[in-house]
C-alpha positions in Angstrom: 104.9 96.6 53.2 103.4 94.7 56.1 101.2 96.0 58.8 102.0 95.2 62.4 99.1 94.0 64.6 98.0 96.5 67.1 97.7 95.0 70.6 94.9 96.5 72.7 95.9 97.8 76.1 95.4 95.2 78.8 92.1 95.6 80.6 93.6 94.4 83.9 97.1 95.0 85.4 99.5 92.1 85.3 99.5 89.9 88.4 103.1 90.9 89.2 104.3 93.1 92.0 105.4 95.7 89.5 102.1 95.5 87.5 100.0 95.8 90.7 102.1 98.7 92.1 101.9 100.7 88.8 98.1 100.3 88.7 97.5 101.4 92.3 96.4 105.0 93.0 99.3 107.0 94.5 97.6 107.2 97.9 97.7 103.3 98.2 101.3 102.7 97.1 102.9 103.2 100.6 100.4 100.8 102.2 101.1 98.2 99.5 104.9 98.5 99.9 104.7 98.3 103.7 102.5 95.2 103.6 104.7 93.7 100.8 107.9 94.3 102.8 106.5 92.6 105.8 105.2 89.5 103.9 106.5 86.1 105.0 107.3 84.5 101.6 107.2 81.0 103.2 103.5 81.4 104.0 102.1 80.8 100.6 98.5 81.3 101.7 99.3 84.8 102.9 101.3 85.5 99.7 98.3 84.6 97.6 95.9 86.6 99.8 98.3 89.6 99.5 98.4 89.3 95.7 94.6 88.9 95.4 93.8 91.8 97.7 96.1 94.3 96.0 95.4 93.1 92.5 91.7 93.6 93.2 92.4 97.1 94.4 94.5 97.8 91.3 91.7 96.5 89.0 89.1 98.6 90.8 91.3 101.7 90.5 91.8 101.1 86.8 88.1 100.7 86.1 86.0 103.5 87.6 82.8 101.9 86.5 83.7 98.8 88.4 84.3 100.9 91.5 81.0 102.7 91.2 79.2 99.4 90.6 80.8 97.9 93.6 79.7 100.8 95.8 76.2 100.6 94.4 76.1 96.8 94.9 77.2 97.2 98.5 74.4 99.8 99.0 71.8 97.5 97.4 71.3 100.0 94.6 72.8 98.1 91.6 70.3 97.2 88.9 70.8 93.6 87.9 69.6 91.9 84.7 66.7 89.4 85.1 68.0 85.8 85.1 67.1 83.6 82.1 66.2 80.0 81.9 69.0 77.7 80.7 66.5 74.9 80.1 66.0 74.1 76.4 62.6 74.5 74.8 61.2 76.9 77.4 
């Protein structure tokens, strides 16, 4: 008898239209589809911007801590770790 490896659930949605759409909150899906349907596929810069914008929204929706950290960072209330020296011997 052999054991099958267990794959952990992906932390981030796949960077595909389907992966992004499935990870979006229900209240954002219509806006995603409207923008997607109007996208000029010949304009690769806009295609990449569309993908990055909506993938970031999907990641944020999937990770509530990231969302709250983003809000706190924008408000200037995020506690950050002290930087450390990368120089050796110090």
